[in-house]
C-alpha positions as CSV (number, residue, x, y, z in Angstrom):
1,M,-65.2,-13.9,29.8
2,C,-64.0,-16.5,32.7
3,T,-62.2,-19.2,30.9
4,N,-60.0,-20.2,33.8
5,V,-60.8,-24.0,34.2
6,S,-57.2,-25.2,34.4
7,F,-57.2,-24.9,38.3
8,P,-60.5,-26.5,39.5
9,L,-58.9,-27.3,42.9
10,L,-58.3,-23.6,43.4
11,G,-61.7,-22.5,42.9
12,F,-61.4,-20.9,39.5
13,T,-64.1,-22.6,37.9
14,R,-67.1,-20.3,39.3
15,K,-69.5,-22.8,39.6
16,M,-71.4,-21.5,42.6
17,H,-72.7,-18.0,41.1
18,P,-71.9,-17.9,37.4
19,H,-74.1,-14.8,36.8
20,F,-72.3,-12.8,39.4
21,F,-68.8,-13.7,38.1
22,K,-69.7,-13.0,34.5
23,C,-69.9,-9.0,35.3
24,T,-66.9,-8.8,37.4
25,P,-64.0,-6.8,36.3
26,A,-60.7,-8.5,35.3
27,W,-58.7,-7.0,38.1
28,L,-61.2,-8.6,40.6
29,D,-60.7,-11.9,39.0
30,T,-56.9,-11.4,39.2
31,L,-57.1,-10.6,42.8
32,S,-59.2,-13.5,43.7
33,G,-57.0,-15.9,41.9
34,M,-53.8,-14.5,43.7
35,Q,-55.7,-14.8,47.0
36,S,-56.5,-18.5,46.3
37,I,-53.0,-19.4,45.2
38,F,-51.4,-17.7,48.2
39,G,-53.8,-19.5,50.5
40,V,-52.8,-22.8,49.4
41,I,-49.0,-21.8,49.7
42,L,-49.6,-20.5,53.3
43,L,-51.5,-23.5,54.3
44,F,-48.6,-25.7,53.2
45,L,-46.3,-23.4,55.1
46,V,-48.3,-23.7,58.3
47,G,-48.5,-27.4,58.0
48,F,-44.8,-27.5,57.4
49,A,-44.1,-25.3,60.7
50,L,-46.3,-27.5,62.7
51,R,-44.6,-30.6,61.6
52,N,-41.2,-29.0,62.5
53,R,-42.5,-27.7,65.7
54,F,-43.9,-31.0,67.0
55,R,-41.0,-33.2,65.9
56,I,-40.0,-35.8,68.2
57,K,-36.2,-35.7,68.8
């Protein structure tokens, strides 16, 4: 049962293929959720590093 609707920005709503995500195991849902969260964190860190790299002194 996929009831993860609290993070629609990260892709937890499963609107694309609901019949596929209905039969996935719980560990796969956990893995995909962790990948989405770490992806957002790493994207922020890359943007932060680029901002620091090209800062005008």
